[in-house]
C-alpha angles and dihedrals in degrees: 000000000000109000091175093067092047092049092053092045093054092043088055091050091050091059125190095337091063129208135262119253095240093049091047091050090051091052091048091049092050092048094049099037119097141152096273099037114044112194121207113229095218092056092048092047092052092048094048093047093049092044093052094045092047094048098042098056095080113073089218093054124118091236124061137179119243126223089265117080116256097009121117135184142173113283105236092183089075118076092231091053091049090049092051091050091051092047092048092047090052090053091053091050091051091050091050091051091051090052090052092051094057109129115247117220104245098168119131121257118248091225 
């Protein structure tokens, strides 16, 4: 399991408002939890909290703290953060286009 990728994915989805650590840990647990590999929430929470604190200390980091306590977001002032936001935005646009291209059943009714 790669919690780091899931953390970044959910931070990207949260956008400029950011997301609270507990909520982010819950999303990561749900994404990594399955029938054969049960993930403990407390372990995920500790990992997410340490990962965010460790990666938000540097001002050039991809992750930054917001003005509110315990809320983190992607740092768009760094070129790597901007690139991740653009890449994530492109994925959303592609998914929306795929949803629009879903075939509609136009067959005639038997009755």
